[in-house]
C-alpha distance (Angstrom), angle and dihedral (degrees) to the residues before:
residue distance angle dihedral
M1 . . .
K2 3.74 . .
P3 3.80 118.3 .
A4 3.83 92.1 -123.3
R5 3.79 92.8 55.5
L6 3.79 91.5 46.0
L7 3.77 91.4 51.4
Y8 3.78 90.0 50.6
L9 3.82 92.7 52.8
V10 3.80 91.7 49.0
A11 3.81 91.8 50.8
L12 3.86 91.2 48.6
F13 3.80 91.4 50.8
A14 3.77 92.1 48.9
M15 3.83 92.0 49.5
S16 3.85 91.5 50.3
F17 3.83 89.9 50.3
L18 3.82 92.8 50.6
L19 3.79 92.2 48.5
A20 3.81 91.7 50.8
C21 3.82 92.4 51.0
G22 3.76 91.8 47.6
S23 3.83 92.3 53.4
K24 3.80 92.1 52.9
S25 3.83 94.1 49.3
S26 3.79 93.8 49.5
T27 3.82 93.0 59.2
P28 3.84 107.0 74.0
A29 3.78 118.2 -144.7
S30 3.81 112.6 -111.1
T31 3.80 116.0 -136.1
T32 3.78 124.4 -176.4
D33 3.80 122.0 -157.4
P34 3.83 106.4 -156.2
A35 3.78 91.9 -163.7
A36 3.80 92.7 51.5
S37 3.78 90.8 48.2
A38 3.79 92.7 50.3
N39 3.80 92.2 47.3
G40 3.77 90.3 50.3
S41 3.81 91.9 51.5
S42 3.84 93.2 48.0
T43 3.80 91.2 47.6
S44 3.78 90.9 51.7
A45 3.79 91.5 48.6
A46 3.79 91.5 49.6
E47 3.80 90.9 50.8
T48 3.82 93.0 51.6
K49 3.81 97.0 42.5
P50 3.79 110.3 97.2
A51 3.79 115.6 -120.0
N52 3.83 117.2 -115.2
T53 3.77 111.1 -104.3
A54 3.80 116.3 -144.3
V55 3.83 114.5 -123.0
V56 3.80 118.4 -141.9
I57 3.81 123.1 -151.5
P58 3.80 100.2 -147.5
A59 3.78 127.2 -133.4
G60 3.79 109.9 -96.0
K61 3.83 93.4 41.2
A62 3.81 112.3 136.2
I63 3.81 121.1 -127.0
V64 3.80 113.1 -165.0
V65 3.80 115.4 -159.2
R66 3.80 136.2 -179.8
L67 3.75 115.8 -132.6
G68 3.80 117.8 -117.5
E69 3.80 94.2 -156.5
A70 3.77 140.9 18.7
L71 3.76 121.5 -91.2
S72 3.78 127.1 -167.7
S73 3.82 140.2 177.6
K74 3.79 90.0 -121.3
D75 3.77 104.7 45.2
S76 3.87 104.0 26.4
Q77 3.83 122.3 82.0
S78 3.76 132.9 -146.7
G79 3.80 110.4 -92.7
Q80 3.80 93.3 23.9
S81 3.79 112.9 140.3
F82 3.77 125.5 -135.8
S83 3.79 136.8 -169.0
A84 3.80 127.2 -124.2
T85 3.80 142.6 163.8
V86 3.76 128.4 -135.8
A87 3.86 107.0 -100.1
E88 3.80 97.5 -168.3
P89 3.82 129.2 30.8
V90 3.75 115.7 -108.4
V91 3.84 110.9 -131.1
V92 3.81 128.3 -167.7
D93 3.82 121.2 -176.2
G94 3.81 90.9 -14.0
K95 3.85 92.8 -52.3
T96 3.81 123.1 112.6
V97 3.84 104.6 -128.7
I98 3.87 97.6 170.0
E99 3.79 116.8 36.8
R100 3.74 125.2 -137.5
G101 3.83 107.9 -101.6
A102 3.84 94.2 29.7
S103 3.81 113.3 148.7
A104 3.79 118.5 -106.9
R105 3.79 136.4 178.4
G106 3.74 131.6 -153.2
S107 3.81 140.7 168.4
V108 3.77 140.4 -134.3
V109 3.82 110.5 -105.7
A110 3.81 95.5 -173.3
A111 3.78 136.0 -2.5
E112 3.83 117.4 -179.0
G113 3.82 119.8 172.1
M114 3.74 123.9 -140.9
G115 3.76 112.2 -59.8
H116 3.81 94.3 19.8
F117 3.84 98.4 83.0
K118 3.78 110.4 57.1
G119 3.78 89.0 -48.9
G120 3.79 90.7 -50.1
S121 3.82 138.7 70.2
L122 3.80 134.6 -92.7
L123 3.82 138.1 -165.1
S124 3.85 123.0 -175.5
V125 3.75 127.3 174.5
R126 3.79 139.8 173.8
L127 3.79 137.9 -164.7
N128 3.86 114.9 -116.1
S129 3.79 106.7 176.1
V130 3.78 143.2 7.2
T131 3.82 135.2 -171.1
I132 3.77 113.5 -104.4
D133 3.82 121.2 176.3
G134 3.81 89.8 -12.9
S135 3.82 95.5 -52.1
M136 3.77 128.0 100.7
R137 3.77 107.0 -120.6
P138 3.81 125.6 -165.1
I139 3.78 115.0 -123.3
Q140 3.78 138.4 -178.2
S141 3.82 112.3 -129.7
S142 3.76 141.3 174.2
V143 3.83 120.2 -94.2
V144 3.77 120.1 -109.2
S145 3.80 108.3 -149.3
Q146 3.80 132.4 179.9
S147 3.76 130.9 177.8
V148 3.79 141.4 -176.6
K149 3.78 119.3 -147.9
G150 3.74 122.4 -139.0
K151 3.79 126.9 -108.9
G152 3.79 94.0 48.7
K153 3.81 97.0 -58.4
R154 3.80 113.8 127.1
T155 3.79 124.4 -168.8
A156 3.74 132.0 174.2
G157 3.78 117.7 -151.3
F158 3.76 129.3 -179.4
I159 3.77 114.3 -160.3
G160 3.77 121.0 -176.6
G161 3.81 129.2 -160.5
G162 3.82 96.6 -28.8
A163 3.81 94.0 -56.5
G164 3.76 118.4 167.1
A165 3.78 119.7 -100.3
G166 3.73 114.9 -80.8
A167 3.77 134.5 -168.5
L168 3.80 115.4 -52.0
I169 3.80 108.2 -125.4
G170 3.80 110.5 -168.1
A171 3.75 147.6 143.3
L172 3.76 132.6 -148.7
A173 3.78 113.1 -101.9
G174 3.79 139.6 163.6
G175 3.80 133.9 31.9
G176 3.77 131.8 -32.9
K177 3.80 94.8 -53.7
G178 3.83 90.3 54.5
A179 3.79 128.7 -156.6
A180 3.77 131.9 -126.6
I181 3.78 105.7 -140.1
G182 3.77 116.5 -176.8
A183 3.78 147.8 119.4
L184 3.74 131.7 -98.5
A185 3.83 101.4 -127.3
G186 3.81 113.4 -144.4
A187 3.78 143.2 122.5
G188 3.81 109.5 -48.0
A189 3.80 93.6 5.9
G190 3.81 115.2 172.6
T191 3.75 132.1 -150.6
A192 3.76 129.9 -129.7
G193 3.77 140.6 155.1
A194 3.75 110.4 -141.6
A195 3.73 126.7 -168.7
Y196 3.77 122.1 -135.8
T197 3.83 125.1 -138.2
G198 3.75 124.3 -142.7
N199 3.79 91.5 -98.6
K200 3.81 92.9 53.9
E201 3.78 98.9 -103.6
V202 3.84 122.0 149.0
V203 3.80 112.6 -116.2
F204 3.83 129.7 -176.2
P205 3.84 101.9 -163.1
A206 3.78 121.5 -144.8
E207 3.85 111.6 -89.9
R208 3.81 90.2 29.6
T209 3.82 112.3 136.0
L210 3.80 121.1 -129.1
S211 3.76 127.0 -172.7
F212 3.79 118.5 -142.1
T213 3.82 127.0 -175.3
L214 3.77 124.0 -138.5
K215 3.82 112.6 -117.6
R216 3.82 93.6 -170.3
A217 3.83 130.1 35.8
I218 3.84 119.4 -108.1
Q219 3.83 122.0 -145.8
V220 3.81 114.4 -141.2
N221 3.81 119.1 -161.2
């Protein structure tokens, strides 16, 4: 073989080798890290997921409950607890924050039998806690108070959260002696319909609904 032809073959082989090496180096190796991919996906999902916004039940919101037991000015005692259930759902900004039927607890603030309260009788109660999202939450509510005056005069007053006396709104009812039945309108006033016994005691029967007003806002998660 002639030297010139041998040199040509060597050069052709070397050129082919260089071209092959260059092709391999220009194609980068693709590596996939499963952990990095998963982390990236979870981070993206966390960024797009809207954050939960706390809902606040404002002060002044009414909570209507149904008594689970009877209370009376004669038989109940100050500090005595009572059970109740929420009679109407509590809604804030279109969202139900306290379900109908939720458990609640309250206490007797004052119970004075006939002749022990300015010659008459008095029964005052407040709501202490209510179930929200499955948990019993303490609350501060207005006081619902009702009294019966002596000497045949009966009045019903509803006093909430230490509010000042308002206008007495009443109507005559009952027999010849008559009875002024009304509500003391004031900040945080509640509503109640009490029954009266023959001896002029104040009675809140079981299943009676009472409306309490929140004195302090409650944050709901």
